[in-house]
N, C-alpha and C positions, 0 to 999 in steps of 0.2 A: 445333512439330509433331512427333509421334512418327514413327519410322521405320515405314513400312508395307511393308517389303520382303517380297517373295514368297519363301518358302523351300522350299515343296514344290509340285509339279505332277505330274499323272499321267504326263506324257510327257517334259517338259523338265527339265533340271538348271540351276539358277541358282548357278553357282560365283562366289565372291568373288575377283576379281583385285585388282590394285592400284587405289587410288582415283584417278579422273581427273575433270577438270572439263570441262563442256560447257555450251552455252547453249541455253535453250529460250525461244523468243519474246523473246530479248534478255536474259533473266535467267540469271545463272550458277548452275549446279547441279553436283552431284557424283553419281557413280555408280561402278560397278566395271567396269574394262576388260574387254571381252568379253561382258558380260551384254547381253541385248536392251535396246535403247533404251527400249522400252515398260516394261520392268521397272524401270529407273532412274527413269523419270518417275512410275510408280506409287508407288515408294518415297518420292518427293518430294511425294506428295499429289496429283499430276495425275491426274484421273480421266477427263477428256474429251480425247480425242486429235484429234477432228475432228467436223465436222457432216456429216450426210448431204447430198449435193449438191442434191437436189430439195426435201426438206421441212425441211432445216436442223435435224434432230434430233441430239442429242449421241450420239457413238459413243465407246466406250472400249476397253480391253484385253479382247478377246473370246476368239478362238480360240487365240491365242498360238502358232500353228504356220504362219501364212502362208496360210491357206485363204480367209479372208474379206477384206474391204476396210475393216474398221472402224478400222484403225490407220494408214492412209495419211497420211504427213506429208512435208514437204519437208526433206531432210537435205543440208546443204552445197550448197544451191541446186538439188538434184535432186528433182523432185516424184515422188509416187507410190511412196515407199519404205515398205515394210511394216516398221514399227519393232518389231514383235513378233519379228522374226527378224534384223534388222540389228544387228550387234554394236557396242557402244559403244566409241569411241576418244577419246583426249584431244583436246580442242579442237573437237569436232563442233558444228555449228550446226544445231539442230533447230527447225523452225518449224511452227506449225499451218498446215495446208494448207486453203485456201479453194477450194471447188468441185473441179474436176478438176485443178487445179494448172497452173502455167505454167512453161515452160522459160526464157523470157527476159522481161525487165522490160516489154517492149512487146507481149507476147502478149495 
């Protein structure tokens, strides 16, 4: 797959830091430290970040500034993280969030 990295945006800058590894739904991926998680996912070909809670429609990288809820995911066990603004760090565990997300395994 070719790199689909976002290089220009009217508001945001996507700077390339050092390459880091993270997991997305159990698969190892690479991105640049400090870039938004959603940008790293987009570059890896991930277009669907979640489903709408009610109608289960796919949602992707939309506003890129944290105003909408299209990019809510579970990051390192924490639900409802806006991955369009959350900066990527080495070893992060990013997971597709189902519904409203849960804080604990038995919620």
